[in-house]
Biopython code that builds the backbone (N, CA, C, O; Angstrom):
import numpy as np
from Bio.PDB.StructureBuilder import StructureBuilder

atoms = [
    (1, "MET", "N", (0.970, -1.147, -0.075)),
    (1, "MET", "CA", (-0.013, 0.033, -0.044)),
    (1, "MET", "C", (0.960, 1.172, 0.004)),
    (1, "MET", "O", (1.931, 1.204, 0.760)),
    (2, "ALA", "N", (0.608, 2.168, -0.918)),
    (2, "ALA", "CA", (1.348, 3.447, -0.957)),
    (2, "ALA", "C", (1.011, 4.311, 0.158)),
    (2, "ALA", "O", (-0.113, 4.324, 0.659)),
    (3, "PRO", "N", (2.066, 5.099, 0.587)),
    (3, "PRO", "CA", (1.737, 6.072, 1.597)),
    (3, "PRO", "C", (0.698, 7.113, 1.050)),
    (3, "PRO", "O", (0.688, 7.421, -0.142)),
    (4, "ARG", "N", (-0.169, 7.639, 1.958)),
    (4, "ARG", "CA", (-1.063, 8.756, 1.568)),
    (4, "ARG", "C", (-0.641, 10.057, 2.265)),
    (4, "ARG", "O", (-0.149, 10.052, 3.393)),
    (5, "PRO", "N", (-0.842, 11.118, 1.583)),
    (5, "PRO", "CA", (-0.375, 12.497, 2.242)),
    (5, "PRO", "C", (-1.220, 12.780, 3.430)),
    (5, "PRO", "O", (-2.395, 12.440, 3.563)),
    (6, "LEU", "N", (-0.502, 13.432, 4.268)),
    (6, "LEU", "CA", (-1.106, 13.628, 5.642)),
    (6, "LEU", "C", (-2.513, 14.381, 5.480)),
    (6, "LEU", "O", (-3.415, 14.105, 6.271)),
    (7, "HIS", "N", (-2.689, 15.215, 4.588)),
    (7, "HIS", "CA", (-4.105, 15.917, 4.432)),
    (7, "HIS", "C", (-5.181, 14.860, 4.078)),
    (7, "HIS", "O", (-6.361, 15.177, 4.232)),
    (8, "GLU", "N", (-4.876, 13.680, 3.636)),
    (8, "GLU", "CA", (-5.736, 12.728, 3.188)),
    (8, "GLU", "C", (-6.072, 11.877, 4.397)),
    (8, "GLU", "O", (-7.122, 11.235, 4.359)),
    (9, "ILE", "N", (-5.372, 11.812, 5.353)),
    (9, "ILE", "CA", (-5.417, 11.005, 6.623)),
    (9, "ILE", "C", (-6.045, 11.619, 7.815)),
    (9, "ILE", "O", (-6.723, 10.948, 8.594)),
    (10, "VAL", "N", (-5.805, 13.019, 7.984)),
    (10, "VAL", "CA", (-6.337, 13.694, 9.117)),
    (10, "VAL", "C", (-7.180, 14.948, 8.607)),
    (10, "VAL", "O", (-7.113, 15.355, 7.448)),
    (11, "GLU", "N", (-7.881, 15.446, 9.476)),
    (11, "GLU", "CA", (-8.730, 16.665, 9.322)),
    (11, "GLU", "C", (-7.917, 17.786, 8.824)),
    (11, "GLU", "O", (-6.809, 17.870, 9.352)),
    (12, "ALA", "N", (-8.213, 18.690, 7.909)),
    (12, "ALA", "CA", (-7.455, 19.729, 7.309)),
    (12, "ALA", "C", (-6.824, 20.669, 8.360)),
    (12, "ALA", "O", (-5.684, 21.066, 8.120)),
    (13, "GLY", "N", (-7.426, 21.065, 9.484)),
    (13, "GLY", "CA", (-6.832, 21.790, 10.613)),
    (13, "GLY", "C", (-5.614, 21.045, 11.290)),
    (13, "GLY", "O", (-4.577, 21.625, 11.609)),
    (14, "TRP", "N", (-5.837, 19.769, 11.464)),
    (14, "TRP", "CA", (-4.884, 18.923, 12.015)),
    (14, "TRP", "C", (-3.682, 18.726, 11.053)),
    (14, "TRP", "O", (-2.529, 18.688, 11.484)),
    (15, "ALA", "N", (-3.978, 18.605, 9.773)),
    (15, "ALA", "CA", (-2.856, 18.481, 8.768)),
    (15, "ALA", "C", (-1.926, 19.723, 8.770)),
    (15, "ALA", "O", (-0.712, 19.579, 8.625)),
    (16, "LYS", "N", (-2.464, 20.875, 8.925)),
    (16, "LYS", "CA", (-1.743, 22.139, 8.960)),
    (16, "LYS", "C", (-0.918, 22.182, 10.357)),
    (16, "LYS", "O", (0.245, 22.585, 10.388)),
    (17, "ALA", "N", (-1.589, 21.749, 11.474)),
    (17, "ALA", "CA", (-0.811, 21.769, 12.780)),
    (17, "ALA", "C", (0.299, 20.754, 12.847)),
    (17, "ALA", "O", (1.347, 20.975, 13.455)),
    (18, "LEU", "N", (0.039, 19.636, 12.204)),
    (18, "LEU", "CA", (0.966, 18.478, 12.181)),
    (18, "LEU", "C", (1.997, 18.718, 11.086)),
    (18, "LEU", "O", (2.972, 17.967, 11.128)),
    (19, "ALA", "N", (1.965, 19.586, 10.155)),
    (19, "ALA", "CA", (2.767, 19.688, 8.918)),
    (19, "ALA", "C", (4.320, 19.753, 9.384)),
    (19, "ALA", "O", (5.175, 19.261, 8.647)),
    (20, "PRO", "N", (4.675, 20.356, 10.595)),
    (20, "PRO", "CA", (6.083, 20.374, 10.850)),
    (20, "PRO", "C", (6.652, 18.868, 11.220)),
    (20, "PRO", "O", (7.849, 18.599, 11.115)),
    (21, "VAL", "N", (5.746, 17.998, 11.628)),
    (21, "VAL", "CA", (6.263, 16.643, 11.811)),
    (21, "VAL", "C", (5.654, 15.625, 10.841)),
    (21, "VAL", "O", (5.515, 14.446, 11.167)),
    (22, "ALA", "N", (5.298, 16.094, 9.660)),
    (22, "ALA", "CA", (4.729, 15.154, 8.713)),
    (22, "ALA", "C", (5.807, 14.091, 8.209)),
    (22, "ALA", "O", (5.468, 12.939, 7.936)),
    (23, "ASP", "N", (6.905, 14.464, 8.118)),
    (23, "ASP", "CA", (7.855, 13.450, 7.788)),
    (23, "ASP", "C", (8.005, 12.345, 8.847)),
    (23, "ASP", "O", (8.202, 11.192, 8.466)),
    (24, "ARG", "N", (7.926, 12.625, 10.109)),
    (24, "ARG", "CA", (8.029, 11.633, 11.190)),
    (24, "ARG", "C", (6.724, 10.705, 11.124)),
    (24, "ARG", "O", (6.773, 9.496, 11.349)),
    (25, "ILE", "N", (5.693, 11.313, 10.834)),
    (25, "ILE", "CA", (4.390, 10.585, 10.816)),
    (25, "ILE", "C", (4.504, 9.673, 9.607)),
    (25, "ILE", "O", (4.194, 8.490, 9.747)),
    (26, "ALA", "N", (4.904, 10.105, 8.481)),
    (26, "ALA", "CA", (5.163, 9.241, 7.292)),
    (26, "ALA", "C", (6.111, 8.070, 7.585)),
    (26, "ALA", "O", (5.893, 6.949, 7.126)),
    (27, "ALA", "N", (7.150, 8.351, 8.346)),
    (27, "ALA", "CA", (8.134, 7.400, 8.801)),
    (27, "ALA", "C", (7.505, 6.227, 9.689)),
    (27, "ALA", "O", (7.765, 5.034, 9.534)),
    (28, "MET", "N", (6.637, 6.761, 10.642)),
    (28, "MET", "CA", (5.770, 5.837, 11.379)),
    (28, "MET", "C", (4.948, 4.876, 10.472)),
    (28, "MET", "O", (4.890, 3.663, 10.677)),
    (29, "GLY", "N", (4.310, 5.526, 9.441)),
    (29, "GLY", "CA", (3.450, 4.744, 8.567)),
    (29, "GLY", "C", (4.210, 3.654, 7.789)),
    (29, "GLY", "O", (3.743, 2.531, 7.598)),
    (30, "ASP", "N", (5.512, 4.100, 7.318)),
    (30, "ASP", "CA", (6.250, 3.225, 6.684)),
    (30, "ASP", "C", (6.806, 2.074, 7.606)),
    (30, "ASP", "O", (7.145, 0.995, 7.119)),
    (31, "PHE", "N", (6.883, 2.326, 8.879)),
    (31, "PHE", "CA", (7.294, 1.194, 9.903)),
    (31, "PHE", "C", (6.096, 0.304, 9.928)),
    (31, "PHE", "O", (6.298, -0.905, 9.818)),
    (32, "LEU", "N", (4.839, 0.758, 10.062)),
    (32, "LEU", "CA", (3.752, -0.026, 10.213)),
    (32, "LEU", "C", (3.344, -0.803, 8.951)),
    (32, "LEU", "O", (2.740, -1.873, 9.018)),
    (33, "ARG", "N", (3.698, -0.224, 7.813)),
    (33, "ARG", "CA", (3.475, -1.012, 6.541)),
    (33, "ARG", "C", (4.491, -2.103, 6.452)),
    (33, "ARG", "O", (4.191, -3.169, 5.914)),
    (34, "ALA", "N", (5.757, -1.877, 6.987)),
    (34, "ALA", "CA", (6.782, -2.933, 6.953)),
    (34, "ALA", "C", (6.445, -4.063, 7.852)),
    (34, "ALA", "O", (6.763, -5.219, 7.572)),
    (35, "GLU", "N", (5.757, -3.712, 9.009)),
    (35, "GLU", "CA", (5.350, -4.791, 9.916)),
    (35, "GLU", "C", (4.309, -5.726, 9.331)),
    (35, "GLU", "O", (4.325, -6.940, 9.538)),
    (36, "ILE", "N", (3.396, -5.098, 8.585)),
    (36, "ILE", "CA", (2.362, -5.856, 7.891)),
    (36, "ILE", "C", (2.991, -6.794, 6.840)),
    (36, "ILE", "O", (2.645, -7.966, 6.689)),
    (37, "ALA", "N", (3.939, -6.171, 6.134)),
    (37, "ALA", "CA", (4.646, -6.851, 5.034)),
    (37, "ALA", "C", (5.418, -8.150, 5.557)),
    (37, "ALA", "O", (5.553, -9.159, 4.865)),
    (38, "ALA", "N", (5.865, -8.023, 6.741)),
    (38, "ALA", "CA", (6.639, -9.052, 7.504)),
    (38, "ALA", "C", (5.837, -10.043, 8.092)),
    (38, "ALA", "O", (6.349, -11.015, 8.648)),
    (39, "GLY", "N", (4.549, -9.871, 8.012)),
    (39, "GLY", "CA", (3.589, -10.842, 8.618)),
    (39, "GLY", "C", (3.210, -10.567, 10.096)),
    (39, "GLY", "O", (2.681, -11.433, 10.792)),
    (40, "ARG", "N", (3.501, -9.338, 10.540)),
    (40, "ARG", "CA", (3.190, -9.063, 12.039)),
    (40, "ARG", "C", (2.039, -8.065, 11.980)),
    (40, "ARG", "O", (1.792, -7.389, 10.981)),
    (41, "THR", "N", (1.407, -8.025, 13.028)),
    (41, "THR", "CA", (0.214, -7.170, 13.170)),
    (41, "THR", "C", (0.446, -6.092, 14.287)),
    (41, "THR", "O", (1.366, -6.209, 15.096)),
    (42, "TYR", "N", (-0.304, -5.187, 14.294)),
    (42, "TYR", "CA", (-0.200, -4.111, 15.352)),
    (42, "TYR", "C", (-1.607, -3.659, 15.721)),
    (42, "TYR", "O", (-2.565, -3.889, 14.983)),
    (43, "LEU", "N", (-1.720, -2.952, 16.989)),
    (43, "LEU", "CA", (-2.970, -2.534, 17.397)),
    (43, "LEU", "C", (-2.842, -0.949, 17.709)),
    (43, "LEU", "O", (-1.803, -0.565, 18.247)),
    (44, "PRO", "N", (-3.776, -0.090, 17.419)),
    (44, "PRO", "CA", (-5.107, -0.421, 16.848)),
    (44, "PRO", "C", (-4.911, -0.726, 15.428)),
    (44, "PRO", "O", (-3.841, -0.515, 14.857)),
    (45, "ALA", "N", (-6.012, -1.255, 14.822)),
    (45, "ALA", "CA", (-6.088, -1.500, 13.343)),
    (45, "ALA", "C", (-5.684, -0.254, 12.519)),
    (45, "ALA", "O", (-5.908, 0.900, 12.885)),
    (46, "GLY", "N", (-5.077, -0.600, 11.389)),
    (46, "GLY", "CA", (-4.651, 0.667, 10.534)),
    (46, "GLY", "C", (-5.688, 1.714, 10.330)),
    (46, "GLY", "O", (-5.318, 2.879, 10.180)),
    (47, "ASP", "N", (-6.912, 1.420, 10.312)),
    (47, "ASP", "CA", (-7.947, 2.404, 9.990)),
    (47, "ASP", "C", (-8.389, 3.223, 11.210)),
    (47, "ASP", "O", (-9.233, 4.119, 11.173)),
    (48, "LYS", "N", (-7.693, 2.794, 12.340)),
    (48, "LYS", "CA", (-7.970, 3.479, 13.609)),
    (48, "LYS", "C", (-6.619, 4.388, 13.991)),
    (48, "LYS", "O", (-6.703, 5.358, 14.744)),
    (49, "VAL", "N", (-5.495, 4.002, 13.445)),
    (49, "VAL", "CA", (-4.437, 4.851, 13.704)),
    (49, "VAL", "C", (-4.758, 6.378, 13.348)),
    (49, "VAL", "O", (-5.399, 6.618, 12.325)),
    (50, "LEU", "N", (-4.379, 7.277, 14.071)),
    (50, "LEU", "CA", (-4.494, 8.651, 13.964)),
    (50, "LEU", "C", (-6.132, 9.170, 13.861)),
    (50, "LEU", "O", (-6.495, 10.192, 13.279)),
    (51, "ARG", "N", (-6.926, 8.302, 14.501)),
    (51, "ARG", "CA", (-8.354, 8.434, 14.564)),
    (51, "ARG", "C", (-8.612, 9.812, 15.262)),
    (51, "ARG", "O", (-9.474, 10.568, 14.816)),
    (52, "ALA", "N", (-7.887, 10.123, 16.321)),
    (52, "ALA", "CA", (-8.267, 11.297, 17.096)),
    (52, "ALA", "C", (-8.222, 12.602, 16.123)),
    (52, "ALA", "O", (-8.909, 13.603, 16.327)),
    (53, "PHE", "N", (-7.382, 12.462, 15.116)),
    (53, "PHE", "CA", (-7.182, 13.688, 14.289)),
    (53, "PHE", "C", (-8.210, 13.830, 13.153)),
    (53, "PHE", "O", (-8.043, 14.624, 12.227)),
    (54, "GLN", "N", (-9.240, 13.054, 13.260)),
    (54, "GLN", "CA", (-10.378, 13.237, 12.335)),
    (54, "GLN", "C", (-11.320, 14.148, 12.886)),
    (54, "GLN", "O", (-12.151, 14.694, 12.161)),
    (55, "GLN", "N", (-11.256, 14.363, 14.141)),
    (55, "GLN", "CA", (-12.165, 15.483, 14.731)),
    (55, "GLN", "C", (-11.681, 16.889, 14.239)),
    (55, "GLN", "O", (-10.466, 17.012, 14.082)),
    (56, "PRO", "N", (-12.433, 17.890, 13.994)),
    (56, "PRO", "CA", (-12.044, 19.153, 13.491)),
    (56, "PRO", "C", (-11.130, 19.847, 14.441)),
    (56, "PRO", "O", (-11.548, 20.003, 15.588)),
    (57, "PHE", "N", (-9.979, 20.274, 14.143)),
    (57, "PHE", "CA", (-9.063, 20.811, 14.942)),
    (57, "PHE", "C", (-9.601, 22.118, 15.734)),
    (57, "PHE", "O", (-9.282, 22.350, 16.900)),
    (58, "ASP", "N", (-10.420, 22.911, 14.995)),
    (58, "ASP", "CA", (-10.901, 24.008, 15.531)),
    (58, "ASP", "C", (-12.134, 23.815, 16.594)),
    (58, "ASP", "O", (-12.618, 24.784, 17.180)),
    (59, "ASP", "N", (-12.559, 22.582, 16.772)),
    (59, "ASP", "CA", (-13.480, 22.186, 17.789)),
    (59, "ASP", "C", (-12.851, 21.745, 19.122)),
    (59, "ASP", "O", (-13.512, 21.722, 20.160)),
    (60, "VAL", "N", (-11.532, 21.389, 19.064)),
    (60, "VAL", "CA", (-10.775, 20.922, 20.057)),
    (60, "VAL", "C", (-10.432, 21.840, 21.143)),
    (60, "VAL", "O", (-9.727, 22.784, 20.789)),
    (61, "ARG", "N", (-10.747, 21.796, 22.345)),
    (61, "ARG", "CA", (-10.403, 22.589, 23.412)),
    (61, "ARG", "C", (-9.502, 22.212, 24.366)),
    (61, "ARG", "O", (-8.875, 23.036, 25.033)),
    (62, "VAL", "N", (-9.360, 20.731, 24.509)),
    (62, "VAL", "CA", (-8.342, 20.140, 25.421)),
    (62, "VAL", "C", (-7.831, 18.949, 24.730)),
    (62, "VAL", "O", (-8.614, 18.108, 24.289)),
    (63, "LEU", "N", (-6.642, 18.841, 24.619)),
    (63, "LEU", "CA", (-6.003, 17.550, 24.093)),
    (63, "LEU", "C", (-5.231, 16.744, 25.167)),
    (63, "LEU", "O", (-4.270, 17.248, 25.747)),
    (64, "ILE", "N", (-5.654, 15.503, 25.422)),
    (64, "ILE", "CA", (-4.793, 14.661, 26.435)),
    (64, "ILE", "C", (-4.111, 13.767, 25.538)),
    (64, "ILE", "O", (-4.716, 13.062, 24.730)),
    (65, "VAL", "N", (-2.864, 13.784, 25.668)),
    (65, "VAL", "CA", (-1.967, 12.864, 24.925)),
    (65, "VAL", "C", (-1.734, 11.535, 25.663)),
    (65, "VAL", "O", (-1.254, 11.577, 26.796)),
    (66, "GLY", "N", (-2.013, 10.481, 25.152)),
    (66, "GLY", "CA", (-1.703, 9.252, 25.802)),
    (66, "GLY", "C", (-1.453, 8.159, 24.797)),
    (66, "GLY", "O", (-1.223, 8.477, 23.631)),
    (67, "GLN", "N", (-1.479, 6.928, 25.151)),
    (67, "GLN", "CA", (-1.375, 5.755, 24.188)),
    (67, "GLN", "C", (-2.492, 4.901, 24.333)),
    (67, "GLN", "O", (-3.266, 4.940, 25.289)),
    (68, "ASP", "N", (-2.572, 4.075, 23.305)),
    (68, "ASP", "CA", (-3.719, 3.157, 23.293)),
    (68, "ASP", "C", (-3.200, 1.803, 23.784)),
    (68, "ASP", "O", (-2.890, 1.009, 22.896)),
    (69, "PRO", "N", (-3.047, 1.391, 25.125)),
    (69, "PRO", "CA", (-2.219, 0.339, 25.530)),
    (69, "PRO", "C", (-2.967, -0.954, 25.534)),
    (69, "PRO", "O", (-2.368, -1.948, 25.945)),
    (70, "TYR", "N", (-4.254, -1.069, 25.110)),
    (70, "TYR", "CA", (-4.974, -2.189, 25.229)),
    (70, "TYR", "C", (-4.509, -3.418, 24.238)),
    (70, "TYR", "O", (-4.874, -3.375, 23.063)),
    (71, "PRO", "N", (-3.775, -4.414, 24.666)),
    (71, "PRO", "CA", (-3.188, -5.402, 23.769)),
    (71, "PRO", "C", (-4.195, -6.443, 23.269)),
    (71, "PRO", "O", (-3.748, -7.284, 22.490)),
    (72, "THR", "N", (-5.391, -6.502, 23.579)),
    (72, "THR", "CA", (-6.326, -7.322, 23.193)),
    (72, "THR", "C", (-7.108, -7.052, 21.875)),
    (72, "THR", "O", (-7.882, -6.096, 21.828)),
    (73, "PRO", "N", (-6.929, -7.858, 20.818)),
    (73, "PRO", "CA", (-7.689, -7.430, 19.655)),
    (73, "PRO", "C", (-9.211, -7.121, 19.873)),
    (73, "PRO", "O", (-9.882, -7.849, 20.605)),
    (74, "GLY", "N", (-9.729, -6.081, 19.261)),
    (74, "GLY", "CA", (-10.977, -5.613, 19.556)),
    (74, "GLY", "C", (-11.102, -4.534, 20.641)),
    (74, "GLY", "O", (-12.137, -3.888, 20.801)),
    (75, "HIS", "N", (-10.017, -4.378, 21.360)),
    (75, "HIS", "CA", (-10.110, -3.440, 22.436)),
    (75, "HIS", "C", (-9.688, -2.033, 21.888)),
    (75, "HIS", "O", (-10.451, -1.073, 21.996)),
    (76, "PRO", "N", (-8.491, -1.935, 21.313)),
    (76, "PRO", "CA", (-8.032, -0.612, 20.979)),
    (76, "PRO", "C", (-8.872, -0.122, 19.735)),
    (76, "PRO", "O", (-9.048, -0.834, 18.746)),
    (77, "VAL", "N", (-9.412, 1.254, 19.882)),
    (77, "VAL", "CA", (-10.173, 1.867, 19.010)),
    (77, "VAL", "C", (-9.545, 3.121, 18.375)),
    (77, "VAL", "O", (-10.185, 3.813, 17.583)),
    (78, "GLY", "N", (-8.310, 3.395, 18.730)),
    (78, "GLY", "CA", (-7.560, 4.472, 18.109)),
    (78, "GLY", "C", (-7.720, 5.755, 18.992)),
    (78, "GLY", "O", (-7.131, 6.775, 18.636)),
    (79, "LEU", "N", (-8.496, 5.756, 20.142)),
    (79, "LEU", "CA", (-8.578, 6.801, 20.944)),
    (79, "LEU", "C", (-8.058, 6.505, 22.349)),
    (79, "LEU", "O", (-8.594, 5.546, 22.905)),
    (80, "SER", "N", (-7.127, 7.147, 23.008)),
    (80, "SER", "CA", (-6.671, 6.882, 24.239)),
    (80, "SER", "C", (-7.690, 6.900, 25.149)),
    (80, "SER", "O", (-8.582, 7.742, 25.040)),
    (81, "PHE", "N", (-7.688, 5.929, 26.213)),
    (81, "PHE", "CA", (-8.673, 5.838, 27.342)),
    (81, "PHE", "C", (-10.025, 5.636, 26.776)),
    (81, "PHE", "O", (-10.974, 6.318, 27.162)),
    (82, "ALA", "N", (-10.154, 4.614, 25.768)),
    (82, "ALA", "CA", (-11.346, 4.476, 25.124)),
    (82, "ALA", "C", (-11.408, 3.036, 24.589)),
    (82, "ALA", "O", (-10.398, 2.556, 24.075)),
    (83, "VAL", "N", (-12.460, 2.374, 24.675)),
    (83, "VAL", "CA", (-12.737, 0.980, 24.019)),
    (83, "VAL", "C", (-14.108, 1.005, 23.353)),
    (83, "VAL", "O", (-14.935, 1.897, 23.545)),
    (84, "ALA", "N", (-14.276, -0.013, 22.580)),
    (84, "ALA", "CA", (-15.557, -0.050, 21.788)),
    (84, "ALA", "C", (-16.717, -0.270, 22.949)),
    (84, "ALA", "O", (-16.429, -0.849, 23.997)),
    (85, "PRO", "N", (-17.936, 0.189, 22.713)),
    (85, "PRO", "CA", (-18.950, 0.115, 23.603)),
    (85, "PRO", "C", (-19.368, -1.280, 24.020)),
    (85, "PRO", "O", (-19.949, -1.395, 25.099)),
    (86, "ASP", "N", (-19.123, -2.404, 23.243)),
    (86, "ASP", "CA", (-19.333, -3.638, 23.487)),
    (86, "ASP", "C", (-18.369, -4.457, 24.337)),
    (86, "ASP", "O", (-18.685, -5.567, 24.765)),
    (87, "VAL", "N", (-17.066, -3.833, 24.600)),
    (87, "VAL", "CA", (-16.149, -4.504, 25.268)),
    (87, "VAL", "C", (-16.466, -4.713, 26.747)),
    (87, "VAL", "O", (-16.688, -3.750, 27.481)),
    (88, "LYS", "N", (-16.486, -5.966, 27.176)),
    (88, "LYS", "CA", (-16.792, -6.388, 28.556)),
    (88, "LYS", "C", (-15.759, -7.483, 28.883)),
    (88, "LYS", "O", (-15.484, -8.318, 28.022)),
    (89, "PRO", "N", (-15.195, -7.509, 30.062)),
    (89, "PRO", "CA", (-15.270, -6.331, 31.012)),
    (89, "PRO", "C", (-14.262, -5.295, 30.485)),
    (89, "PRO", "O", (-13.382, -5.575, 29.671)),
    (90, "LEU", "N", (-14.457, -4.097, 31.007)),
    (90, "LEU", "CA", (-13.680, -2.941, 30.691)),
    (90, "LEU", "C", (-12.146, -3.127, 31.159)),
    (90, "LEU", "O", (-11.949, -3.666, 32.248)),
    (91, "PRO", "N", (-11.185, -2.751, 30.470)),
    (91, "PRO", "CA", (-9.908, -2.886, 30.945)),
    (91, "PRO", "C", (-9.684, -2.221, 32.417)),
    (91, "PRO", "O", (-10.327, -1.214, 32.715)),
    (92, "LYS", "N", (-8.919, -2.703, 33.173)),
    (92, "LYS", "CA", (-8.694, -2.281, 34.456)),
    (92, "LYS", "C", (-8.099, -0.730, 34.562)),
    (92, "LYS", "O", (-8.365, 0.072, 35.457)),
    (93, "SER", "N", (-7.253, -0.521, 33.455)),
    (93, "SER", "CA", (-6.751, 0.832, 33.410)),
    (93, "SER", "C", (-7.784, 1.846, 33.140)),
    (93, "SER", "O", (-7.644, 2.973, 33.614)),
    (94, "LEU", "N", (-8.857, 1.532, 32.388)),
    (94, "LEU", "CA", (-9.894, 2.363, 32.036)),
    (94, "LEU", "C", (-10.856, 2.479, 33.222)),
    (94, "LEU", "O", (-11.407, 3.556, 33.448)),
    (95, "ILE", "N", (-11.074, 1.404, 33.983)),
    (95, "ILE", "CA", (-11.909, 1.542, 35.144)),
    (95, "ILE", "C", (-11.243, 2.479, 36.172)),
    (95, "ILE", "O", (-11.946, 3.160, 36.918)),
    (96, "ASN", "N", (-9.895, 2.523, 36.223)),
    (96, "ASN", "CA", (-9.286, 3.357, 37.359)),
    (96, "ASN", "C", (-9.506, 4.839, 36.932)),
    (96, "ASN", "O", (-9.365, 5.698, 37.802)),
    (97, "ILE", "N", (-9.805, 5.173, 35.793)),
    (97, "ILE", "CA", (-10.083, 6.541, 35.331)),
    (97, "ILE", "C", (-11.421, 6.943, 35.894)),
    (97, "ILE", "O", (-11.556, 8.039, 36.439)),
    (98, "PHE", "N", (-12.341, 6.149, 35.785)),
    (98, "PHE", "CA", (-13.823, 6.405, 36.245)),
    (98, "PHE", "C", (-14.140, 5.997, 37.702)),
    (98, "PHE", "O", (-15.275, 6.158, 38.153)),
    (99, "THR", "N", (-13.213, 5.509, 38.384)),
    (99, "THR", "CA", (-13.539, 5.173, 39.811)),
    (99, "THR", "C", (-12.623, 5.971, 40.819)),
    (99, "THR", "O", (-12.757, 5.814, 42.033)),
]
sb = StructureBuilder()
sb.init_structure("model")
sb.init_model(0)
sb.init_chain("A")
sb.init_seg("    ")
for serial, (resi, resn, name, xyz) in enumerate(atoms, 1):
    if name == "N":
        sb.init_residue(resn, " ", resi, " ")
    sb.init_atom(name, np.array(xyz, "f"), 0.0, 1.0, " ", f" {name:<3s}", serial, name[0])
structure = sb.get_structure()
């Protein structure tokens, strides 16, 4: 799969904000494509990587940077501190945030 330009992957406002690091983001994409080519997988799924940057940049008031640490397939959704609504039981790390 050929790399896609950043403006095709993220919302326009984010593409502008992330432009100074676009080369690093492209390098991460190259790494993930190499993992797939080598028969390895990664989480979250490729269509969920950079998911947070699909929201309009101008609508964002607070940005909490974290990682998507859930190692179980089906759990990572591309947003830190989030899982799909049907995930049961919730990961303990997520429960700790709300209790």
